[in-house]
C-alpha positions as a printed Julia matrix, in Angstrom:
392×3 Matrix{Float64}:
  -0.79  -17.59    2.16
  -2.99  -20.67    1.93
  -6.56  -21.6     1.08
  -7.96  -20.36    4.42
  -5.96  -17.14    4.18
  -7.5   -16.28    0.84
 -10.98  -16.84    2.27
 -10.42  -14.68    5.32
  -8.25  -11.9     3.95
  -9.63   -8.32    4.39
 -11.0    -6.3     1.45
  -8.5    -3.96   -0.2
 -10.18   -0.8     1.12
  -9.6    -1.98    4.72
  -6.19   -3.52    4.18
  -4.95   -0.43    2.35
  -5.85    1.73    5.36
  -3.46   -0.3     7.49
  -0.74   -0.24    4.8
  -1.02    3.51    4.47
  -0.61    3.89    8.21
   2.46    1.59    8.31
   4.12    3.51    5.44
   4.16    6.63    7.59
   6.08    4.96   10.41
   9.84    5.32   10.95
  11.69    2.8     8.75
  13.1     0.75   11.64
   9.71    0.41   13.35
   8.09   -0.5    10.06
  10.65   -3.25    9.45
  10.14   -4.65   12.94
   6.37   -4.76   12.5
   6.76   -6.39    9.09
   9.05   -9.03   10.59
   6.63   -9.66   13.42
   3.66   -9.97   11.05
   5.53  -12.42    8.83
   6.52  -14.5    11.86
   2.98  -14.59   13.2
   1.73  -15.78    9.81
   3.88  -18.93   10.13
   3.33  -19.37   13.92
   6.91  -18.37   14.74
   6.21  -16.89   18.17
   9.87  -16.59   19.1
  10.77  -14.3    16.17
   7.55  -12.33   16.6
   8.3   -11.83   20.3
  11.8   -10.58   19.56
  10.64   -8.09   16.93
   7.67   -6.83   18.92
   9.8    -6.42   22.05
  11.98   -3.97   20.13
   8.95   -2.3    18.56
   7.31   -1.78   21.95
  10.55   -0.18   23.21
  10.38    2.3    20.35
   6.6     3.0    20.26
   4.78    1.38   23.19
   1.44    2.98   22.31
   1.53    2.62   18.5
  -1.77    0.87   17.59
  -0.34   -1.64   15.12
   2.37   -2.62   17.57
  -0.34   -3.27   20.14
  -2.5    -5.07   17.56
   0.31   -7.43   16.56
   1.28   -7.99   20.18
  -2.36   -8.93   20.84
  -2.12  -11.53   18.07
   1.1   -12.87   19.56
  -0.39  -13.15   23.05
  -3.38  -15.02   21.61
  -1.08  -17.35   19.74
   0.6   -18.4    22.97
  -2.74  -18.69   24.82
  -2.71  -15.53   26.94
  -6.15  -14.38   25.8
  -6.82  -12.0    28.69
  -3.76   -9.93   27.89
  -4.41  -10.2    24.15
  -7.89   -8.69   24.46
  -6.48   -5.87   26.59
  -3.95   -5.06   23.83
  -6.71   -4.85   21.22
  -8.68   -2.46   23.41
  -5.57   -0.32   23.85
  -5.02   -0.33   20.06
  -8.58    0.87   19.52
  -7.97    3.75   21.9
  -5.35    4.95   19.47
  -7.39    4.25   16.33
 -11.05    3.77   17.23
 -12.22    3.42   13.64
  -9.94    0.69   12.25
 -11.9    -2.32   10.9
  -8.86   -4.64   10.82
  -8.25   -4.14   14.57
 -11.93   -4.84   15.27
 -11.78   -7.91   13.02
  -8.7    -9.43   14.63
 -10.08   -8.52   18.1
 -13.34  -10.35   17.42
 -11.63  -13.42   16.02
  -9.39  -13.56   19.12
 -12.51  -13.37   21.31
 -13.88  -16.36   19.39
 -10.67  -18.3    19.91
 -10.92  -17.53   23.63
 -14.45  -18.92   23.71
 -16.02  -15.49   24.33
 -18.67  -15.52   21.58
 -20.86  -12.91   23.23
 -17.9   -10.5    23.48
 -16.99  -11.27   19.84
 -20.52  -10.3    18.72
 -20.32   -7.1    20.76
 -16.98   -6.2    19.19
 -18.45   -6.79   15.72
 -21.43   -4.59   16.46
 -19.07   -1.87   17.74
 -17.19   -2.11   14.44
 -20.37   -1.39   12.49
 -21.01    1.7    14.67
 -17.45    3.01   14.33
 -16.72    2.03   10.72
 -20.11    1.89    8.98
 -18.57    2.09    5.49
 -16.17   -0.83    5.98
 -17.02   -3.93    3.96
 -14.85   -5.97    6.39
 -16.94   -4.9     9.39
 -20.22   -5.86    7.73
 -18.79   -9.1     6.35
 -17.41  -10.1     9.78
 -20.78   -9.48   11.46
 -22.54  -11.52    8.8
 -20.14  -14.41    9.23
 -20.77  -14.41   13.0
 -24.54  -14.49   12.52
 -24.24  -17.25    9.91
 -22.14  -19.41   12.17
 -23.85  -18.89   15.52
 -27.37  -17.62   15.06
 -29.46  -17.8    11.89
 -28.47  -17.8     8.23
 -31.35  -15.42    7.46
 -29.99  -12.86    9.94
 -26.61  -12.99    8.13
 -28.04  -11.99    4.75
 -28.47   -8.26    5.34
 -24.91   -7.55    6.68
 -23.32   -9.75    3.99
 -25.35   -7.95    1.29
 -24.16   -4.62    2.7
 -20.56   -5.88    2.55
 -20.99   -6.8    -1.11
 -22.53   -3.4    -1.87
 -19.43   -1.76   -0.38
 -16.94   -4.1    -2.13
 -18.72   -5.58   -5.14
 -15.59   -7.14   -6.67
 -14.26   -8.72   -3.48
 -14.41  -12.46   -4.15
 -14.44  -13.71   -0.51
 -17.4   -11.42    0.31
 -19.33  -12.58   -2.76
 -18.7   -16.21   -1.83
 -19.79  -15.77    1.8
 -23.02  -14.16    0.7
 -23.56  -16.98   -1.78
 -23.05  -19.53    0.99
 -25.55  -17.7     3.17
 -28.12  -17.73    0.33
 -27.61  -21.48   -0.07
 -28.03  -22.01    3.69
 -31.4   -20.23    3.41
 -32.48  -22.4     0.5
 -32.05  -19.61   -2.06
 -30.16  -21.83   -4.52
 -30.39  -19.58   -7.65
 -29.06  -16.6    -5.69
 -26.29  -18.73   -4.14
 -25.39  -20.07   -7.59
 -25.21  -16.52   -8.97
 -23.0   -15.16   -6.17
 -20.56  -18.07   -6.25
 -20.13  -17.59   -9.98
 -19.75  -13.83   -9.48
 -16.91  -14.57   -7.02
 -15.21  -16.62   -9.7
 -15.57  -13.88  -12.28
 -14.21  -11.35   -9.81
 -11.14  -13.53   -9.2
 -10.76  -16.59  -11.44
  -7.91  -17.88   -9.25
 -10.07  -17.82   -6.07
 -10.04  -21.54   -5.29
 -12.59  -21.53   -2.41
 -15.25  -20.33   -4.89
 -14.47  -23.15   -7.31
 -14.67  -25.66   -4.45
 -18.03  -24.21   -3.36
 -19.3   -24.5    -6.95
 -18.38  -28.2    -7.0
 -19.65  -28.89   -3.46
 -23.09  -27.42   -4.23
 -24.44  -30.64   -5.64
 -27.58  -28.96   -7.01
 -25.47  -26.86   -9.41
 -24.53  -28.17  -12.85
 -21.04  -27.16  -13.96
 -20.72  -26.09  -17.59
 -18.15  -27.49  -19.99
 -16.48  -24.05  -20.01
 -16.18  -24.13  -16.22
 -14.62  -27.6   -16.35
 -12.08  -26.35  -18.89
 -11.28  -23.32  -16.74
 -10.55  -25.55  -13.75
  -8.31  -27.75  -15.91
  -6.4   -24.63  -17.02
  -6.14  -23.43  -13.44
  -4.56  -26.77  -12.45
  -1.95  -26.57  -15.18
   1.6   -26.51  -13.94
   2.12  -22.9   -15.07
  -0.85  -21.51  -13.13
  -0.24  -19.19  -10.13
  -1.86  -21.45   -7.5
  -0.11  -22.01   -4.2
   0.55  -25.66   -3.2
  -2.37  -25.86   -0.73
  -4.76  -24.31   -3.25
  -3.65  -26.7    -5.96
  -4.22  -29.75   -3.8
  -7.7   -28.62   -2.66
  -8.75  -27.81   -6.23
  -7.42  -31.15   -7.5
  -9.67  -32.99   -5.01
 -12.66  -30.78   -5.95
 -12.09  -31.22   -9.66
 -11.89  -34.99   -9.23
 -15.33  -34.89   -7.7
 -16.58  -32.81  -10.62
 -15.13  -35.24  -13.1
 -16.74  -38.15  -11.3
 -20.1   -36.43  -11.32
 -20.04  -35.96  -15.07
 -18.95  -39.56  -15.67
 -15.26  -38.9   -16.5
 -14.06  -41.62  -14.14
 -10.6   -42.13  -15.64
  -9.78  -38.41  -15.26
 -11.29  -38.36  -11.79
  -9.03  -41.25  -10.76
  -5.91  -39.57  -12.14
  -6.81  -36.3   -10.41
  -7.24  -38.11   -7.07
  -3.88  -39.84   -7.47
  -2.19  -36.49   -8.16
  -3.94  -34.75   -5.26
  -3.05  -37.45   -2.8
   0.54  -37.53   -3.97
   0.89  -33.77   -3.46
  -0.86  -33.93   -0.07
   1.43  -36.65    1.21
   4.42  -34.39    0.57
   2.93  -31.76    2.9
   2.07  -34.07    5.77
   4.6   -34.88    8.5
   5.46  -38.54    9.05
   2.74  -40.34   10.96
   3.67  -40.63   14.65
   2.26  -44.02   15.59
   3.33  -43.69   19.25
   1.52  -40.41   19.59
  -1.57  -41.91   17.95
  -1.51  -44.89   20.31
  -1.09  -42.56   23.29
  -4.13  -40.55   22.18
  -6.09  -43.76   21.59
  -5.23  -45.08   25.07
  -6.22  -41.77   26.65
  -9.56  -41.66   24.82
 -10.28  -45.26   25.71
  -9.45  -44.64   29.36
 -11.52  -41.44   29.54
 -14.62  -42.71   27.78
 -14.67  -46.26   29.16
 -16.01  -44.77   32.4
 -19.49  -43.34   32.69
 -19.55  -39.58   33.07
 -22.21  -37.84   35.17
 -25.3   -36.84   33.22
 -26.51  -33.24   33.06
 -28.74  -32.22   35.95
 -31.79  -31.92   33.69
 -32.4   -35.26   31.92
 -34.46  -33.48   29.24
 -31.67  -31.05   28.35
 -31.04  -31.07   24.62
 -34.07  -33.02   23.55
 -34.63  -30.42   20.79
 -31.36  -31.35   19.03
 -30.74  -34.33   16.77
 -27.06  -35.25   16.41
 -26.22  -37.17   13.23
 -22.99  -39.15   13.58
 -21.31  -41.19   10.87
 -18.14  -41.76    8.86
 -17.42  -39.42    5.9
 -19.4   -40.24    2.75
 -21.63  -42.62    4.71
 -24.95  -40.91    3.98
 -25.22  -38.47    6.85
 -26.27  -35.66    4.52
 -29.11  -37.8     3.15
 -30.21  -38.64    6.69
 -30.28  -34.92    7.56
 -32.29  -34.11    4.45
 -34.86  -36.77    5.31
 -35.15  -35.45    8.88
 -35.36  -31.85    7.7
 -38.34  -32.78    5.46
 -40.3   -33.04    8.71
 -42.12  -29.76    9.51
 -40.69  -29.69   13.04
 -37.01  -30.22   12.14
 -34.53  -27.64   10.82
 -31.5   -29.05    8.98
 -28.63  -26.97   10.34
 -25.68  -28.77    8.75
 -22.28  -29.01   10.42
 -22.27  -26.44   13.2
 -19.23  -24.96   14.92
 -21.04  -24.77   18.29
 -19.82  -28.05   19.81
 -16.1   -27.38   19.23
 -16.63  -23.89   20.62
 -18.18  -25.18   23.8
 -15.37  -27.69   24.29
 -12.76  -25.05   23.55
 -14.31  -22.69   26.08
 -14.21  -25.43   28.74
 -10.61  -26.33   27.86
  -9.62  -22.69   28.14
 -11.44  -22.34   31.46
  -9.73  -25.39   32.91
  -6.37  -24.87   31.14
  -6.46  -28.49   29.99
  -6.84  -30.1    26.61
  -9.97  -32.04   25.74
 -10.56  -34.87   26.71
  -8.16  -34.65   29.66
 -10.71  -32.8    31.78
 -13.69  -35.09   31.01
 -13.21  -37.36   34.09
 -13.33  -34.29   36.35
 -16.5   -32.78   34.82
 -19.52  -32.81   37.14
 -23.21  -33.02   36.37
 -23.35  -29.24   36.83
 -20.52  -28.8    34.32
 -22.31  -30.86   31.67
 -25.52  -28.94   32.39
 -23.69  -25.61   31.88
 -22.02  -26.83   28.69
 -25.28  -28.2    27.34
 -27.06  -24.91   28.02
 -24.21  -23.07   26.29
 -24.56  -25.29   23.2
 -28.31  -24.62   23.09
 -27.65  -20.91   23.45
 -25.25  -20.91   20.51
 -27.62  -22.88   18.28
 -30.96  -21.35   19.28
 -31.14  -19.36   16.05
 -31.55  -22.61   14.07
 -34.72  -23.35   16.04
 -36.42  -20.02   15.4
 -38.76  -21.45   12.78
 -38.95  -25.09   13.87
 -38.72  -26.57   17.38
 -35.93  -29.04   16.6
 -32.6   -28.79   14.69
 -29.92  -31.16   13.51
 -26.1   -31.05   13.89
 -23.89  -33.19   11.66
 -20.56  -32.08   13.05
 -20.14  -34.4    16.1
């Protein structure tokens, strides 16, 4: 389990429901599903396929077998069949929040954001007391519509699971996105108190530049980074980088430098050797694709309500956005996930990787993709006519 897994794990009340169901299965089927789940967690599609093939032969309609097979199909890119498996799983257990959650995330991966939102709303109807269902809906609204719309479902999730650190953090991030800094500060710190080893909350505390870390909090991070602490390698590296930034902010430059050296040393051990030939191939492809002019969208005014801010990391793009957002007609939206989603949808539709399909895209294609981007980001222009996007 890594940093992202901690952030997106389900609350205990929802996870325990699945565990209780698996315990009641025949021992051989349970072992096969456990093997398949472990394999999927490390992207070992071959082992997962073998285990699930045997599980399907034993119990072809068992919901967790269908759920895991849906995850496998999504992992290999067969999204149509994956979604069908999730629907079949829900026929067996129509009130399981974990199935709804994985179903919706697979819809997102397939570029079907409208279907993902519908699945999440269905989850609320079927499992109204599930913190996972409410949290998942709130995350969707935060990412694709409006941060204010995300507040109510995320607050409901925290009411249902008040000690679940990921839920507290997500609500805190939503508060910050709405400009409610004291509330965001409070929730992030509540997440840390609920789980002092929850690294994403510590990183959020450091990244929120308006928050002042206390001496006690700095000491707690130092203790968490000690060799005897229970952090996983990925968590330790991420926290080392965050703590280096915190040290720099308080003027402890020597310690910041040593933390950065340590973090980079650990990170280099995780990375595969740099493939220079692959890099050169990608560079040649990008140069070839983008050296030719692509057709413009049919409507030359399409997208005039969006301001893209492009720059290298740490080059001042956040400051530029803050200056623009001080204008009464501009909403600072941050780094949005909409552009990658649009490109992923198009890649899925064409069954080609980006940017391989760029030379074949027509003016109508760019018009359609532009309209899709505007649809995904329209919530950020509900109060003001223009919005920014720092991600591109």
